[in-house]
N, C-alpha and C positions, 0 to 999 in steps of 0.2 A: 369404560377406563381401560387405556392402553399401557402396556409396557414400553419401554424405550425402543425395543427391538420391533414391536407389533406397530408402534406409530411410524417407524422408518419404514416398514414393508408397506404401509399404506400411502407414505408420501412417493415411495417408489413406483407403486401402481398408478396412482393418481398423475404423477408427473408424465409418465408414458400415455396414459388415457387423454390427458389434456394438452399433450404437445409441448411441454414446458422444459426448457433446460436451466438446471440449477447450477449457479456459479457459487463458490464458497472461497472468500478470502482466507489467506492463511491463518489469520487471528480468530476465526470462528472456532466453536467448540468441536471437538472430535465426532460427537453423535450428529453434527450437521454436515461435516465432512464426508461421512460414510453414506449420505444420500446424495451428494453432489455429483454432477456430471464431470466438472472441472474444479480443481483446487489450485491456487496460486496467488501471485500478487496482482495487483488491480489492473495494470495495463496487459499483462498475460492473459487475464480472464477476459477481457474486452476483445482481444484477439479471437479467443476461442468462440466467443459468442457469435462474432461475425462470421464464422465458419460452420456453425452449427445448423442444423436442418431445422431445428423447432422454430415455431413462429413467436414464441414467448419465452421470455429470458428473466429469470429470478435472480437478482443479485443479493446474496446474503454477505452484506458488508455496510458500507456507508455511502452516503449520498452522492458525493464526485465520483465514486466508483460507477453507479448506475449512470450517471450522466454520461461517462465515457462510454459505457457500452451503448447508449442510445446516440452519441455521436457517430459511432463506428457502424452501427446497425439502425438507421433511422426508420427502416421499413418493419422491424420487430416490436412487439409489445415488451416494454421493459418496467419490471416491477423492483421496487426497492422493499426488501423483505420487512424492514420496520422503518415506518415513515420518520421516526424520531432520531434515526441514527446518522447523525453528521459527523464531521471532522473539525474539530477546534482549529487546526492547522490551516486547512482550506478555507475557513472563515475569518481568518485573521485579517486577510487584506482583500479589497475590493477594487472595482474598476476606478472609482474615483480618486483613491489613495494613489495606486500605481499610475495613473494618468498624470498625477501632480508630480510624482517622482521622476517620470519620464522627462516631463518637462524641465525638470531640475538637472537630468543628465542626458542631454541630446547626444546622439550618436553611440550611445549604448546599445547593445544586443540585450533585449529582455528573455532571459531563460527562466521558464515556470516548471516547478517539481509538478509531476502528475497530480500531486494532492493538492488542486487548486479547483476552484468551482468553474464551470463551463464559461460563465460570463466573464472571470478574469483571464481566461486562456484567449478570449477575443482581441485582447490588445498585447498579448506577447508573441513572441517571436517564434520560440521554439520550446516544446516540452521536453523533459527528460524523467527518468525513472531512477532509483537510486543505484541500478545496476549499469544503466547507460550514461550517467551523467558526466563521467570523467570523459570518455570517448567522445561524447558530443560535444563539449565545451572544446576540447582540443581542436575539434573539426570546424568549428566556428571561425570564419575568415576573421571578424573583427577582434581586436585585442581587449576592448572593453566589454564587460560583462555585467549585467544587473542580474542577480540571482536571487529569485524568490521562492517560497516564503521562508524556507528553513535555513536559518544562518548557520546551523551546526553542519548540516549536510553541505552547504555552500563553503563552509571552511574546510572541509575535509577534501573536497574538490579542488579548492584553491591552492591546498598543499601539493596536490598531484599535477597541478597544471600552473607552475609558477610564472611560465611565460604570458599568462592572461592577468589583465587588471580587473579583478573581480571584486564587485561592491555587494555588500549584504545589507538587508535589513533585519531588524530583530523580530524574527518569528520563528516558529518551529512547532515540534510535536510535545505537548505537555506530558505525554505517557513516557517518551523516552528520556527526558531531562530531568525525570524524577530520580534517575540514577547517578550516583555519585562517585567520587574517587574513594569515599569511605566504604561505600558499598563492595568496590571493588577490592580494597584492602581486606575487608570481612571475608568476602568469599573465596579469596586466595588463601586466607589463613585456614578456612574451612576445609577447603579442597585443594591441597597444595599441587596434586598432580593433574588438576583439571587445567583445559586450556579455555581461556576466555575469548568469546565470539560475539562481537558487539555490532549493531546497527550504526551507520553514520549519522543518524538522527539525535545519538546520544551526544550529550556536551563533549567537546574536543578532548578534554583532560581525561575523560572516561575512554574515548576512542583511541588515544594514545597509548593507552596500556593493554590493548588487546592484543591476542595473538593472531587474531582475524577480524577484519572489518569488512563488511559487505550488507548486500540486501538480503531480505528475509529468506528469499529462495537460496542465496548464497550461502547464508549461515547454515541452513538445513543440508545443502549439499555438501558443504565443508565436513560436518559431523558425519554425514552418511560415509564419506569417502575416507576419513580419517583413519589412521591406524591408532589413534587415541582411544581411550576407554571413558575419559570423563571430560565433561565440558560444562562451563559456566555459560549461560545464554543470557546476552544482553539485548533483549528485545522482548516483544509482547510475550507474557508468560504463558500463552496456549502453545507457543512453540516447544516449551519444555514436553508438554504431555503429547503433542504429536511426534516429537523425537523418540519419545519413549515407547510409543507403540511401532515406529519405524525401526529403531534399532534397540531391542530388549537386552541385547548383551552389553549395552553402553549404559553410563550414567550421566544424567542432566541435571543441572540445578539452576534456578532463576538467580539472576545476578541482585534482583531486588523483588521482594515479596509484592512492591506497591507498582510494578511496571504492568499495569492493567489497563486496557483501553475500554473504558466503560460504554463507549459508543458502538464497540464491537460486540461487547457482552449483552447489548439490548436484544438482539436477535435469538430467539429460542427456536427449539425444534416444533413447538407448537404455532409459532409464526410461519414457519415454513409449509407446514400443514395447511394452514388457513390459505396461504398464498396459492398453493397447487390446486385447493378445492375451489378456488376462484372467489374466496370472501375475505381476502387480507391484503396487506401491502399497500403501496401507492405508486401508481403508474407514473414514469417519469416522461415528461413531455418538455420538448426544448422548440422553440422558434426556428424557423429554416435559417434565419440570420444568424443567431447565436450558433446553431449547430456548425454552419458552413465555415463561419470565421474561427471557431474553436478548432475545427478539423484542421485548418492550414497549420495552426501550431503543432498538432500531431503528426502532420503528414512531412513536416521540416524534421521532426525528431526522426522519422524513418529514413529520411534521404540522408541526414547528417550521421546516422548510427550504422550506415552501411560498411 
């Protein structure tokens, strides 16, 4: 029988012994953060994996994130910590649907949020992250943009890039859309001195009421660097706990108790232990054709994001 600390120590020993790099997405629990080599958002983690010296990479997150790691590090063995951890938003749209939409909208540049499958990326023109979306859309020469899959993030981008004709489809993050204006009103009433920080995957009417809108990393950096002492957090509720560890002198409150990503919560410290022992997780494999075509979408993101 292990305590949490003993299990963490054993994971740290085994990952060194078996040459494993552990990546933990920001929405993972704090006990997993503490054994990770890198913590961050999905694309930032895949970049760290590409630089890592280890031959095996363990993604503690969801499937599309592990796929992005494999796209950028095809020579490495890439494991997804829990095979059932998917992303409802990434699974909302497929190649067949978007191919049909492209036929109906000839001449549009297809912009795919990084939260998409590797297969879908193969027919898109450029990827974006929540932190890079505005800059990249501004830098696209074409005026006509088809933004997929998140219509809420796309709406936020469209507000900041009014010179573009941005077409949206009805898709998005089921976790972030659980938060409502009523939640904002209740949280403001309960914590009148707190600043509201939200992710742009939230509904537009929620985002409009925020003191800060940005990516998960942006929210955390804003809270850490702000002189304010109280914050309402409008993104996955694990961020409340992480910020409580990072800033014990400040107060953090969830915008909604229901903003929980059940797919992110599937991964446990026990899963991580099994993976570094070599008896858990799922190895991610992509065909050369899918990997190379999907990578072009990501490479274009890097070019336009400079």
